[in-house]
C-alpha positions, -999 to +999 in steps of 0.1 A: -285+577-232-299+588-268-304+628-269-343+634-269-340+664-293-321+638-319-348+617-333-327+593-357-305+583-320-335+580-298-352+556-326-322+537-329-318+535-289-358+522-290-353+497-313-321+483-300-333+480-265-346+447-250-380+445-234-387+419-207-417+411-186-399+391-152-430+374-143-434+357-180-395+340-179-380+339-214-417+341-230-416+379-219-389+389-237-394+413-268-373+432-290-384+455-316-388+439-351-389+406-340-422+388-340-435+381-300-455+349-310-448+333-269-461+365-260-491+369-276-497+334-273-492+334-234-512+368-227-532+372-256-542+413-266-551+432-299-525+457-289-491+459-268-476+492-255-444+494-230-452+524-212-425+541-183-426+572-165-390+571-152-362+592-164-384+618-185-366+633-217-340+606-214-322+625-187-316+600-154-338+612-125-335+601-088-349+567-075-372+586-052-383+606-086-389+576-113-409+555-080-431+587-076-438+592-113-439+555-118-467+555-088-486+582-109-487+558-140-498+530-118-527+553-106-536+562-140-535+531-155-558+517-126-581+546-130-582+537-172-585+499-163-559+488-178-545+455-180-510+457-170-477+437-163-445+451-146-418+451-173-387+467-180-365+480-209-323+478-211-301+490-237-286+461-258-255+457-237-277+448-204-267+480-189-294+510-189-324+503-178-362+516-171-387+501-153-427+501-166-454+485-176-465+461-205-498+471-212-526+456-229-551+465-251-553+504-236-566+527-266-536+544-285-553+578-275-548+572-239-513+555-244-500+582-263-513+609-238-498+593-208-461+588-230-469+628-236-476+631-200-445+612-186-423+624-211-416+658-188-409+663-153-439+678-136-424+688-104 
C-alpha cells in the first residue's frame, strides 16, 4: 500500500490499479490511461468517478470499519441522487482490493467533498 504522504508513489499506485464493475463483466474493466469505450457505450455518462470509503489514508481498516464507512458513503450518494454501480479496485498484481462505487455524472465539487470526507477515519 502506498504511503499517503508520498504523492508520487500514491499516484503510481492509483494509475497501476485495475478498476472493475462486476455487474458489467469485461465491459466493466477499466484502467487509468486506457480509453474505456466499452464502459462508455454500456453506461453512457458525461463523467465517471470511482469512490471508496475503505482504508482511509491507505491504512488498512477492519472489515467492520470499512463496511460502516461504505454505508455512510452510500447514504450520502443516495442523498445526492447519484447513479452508482458497485465496483472495486485492486492492485496490478490482483492483491490489495478496495470496494467502492463507480459513480456517474456526480458534480466534481460533490466528488471532491466525498473524497475528502472519506479520506480520513472520522470515528
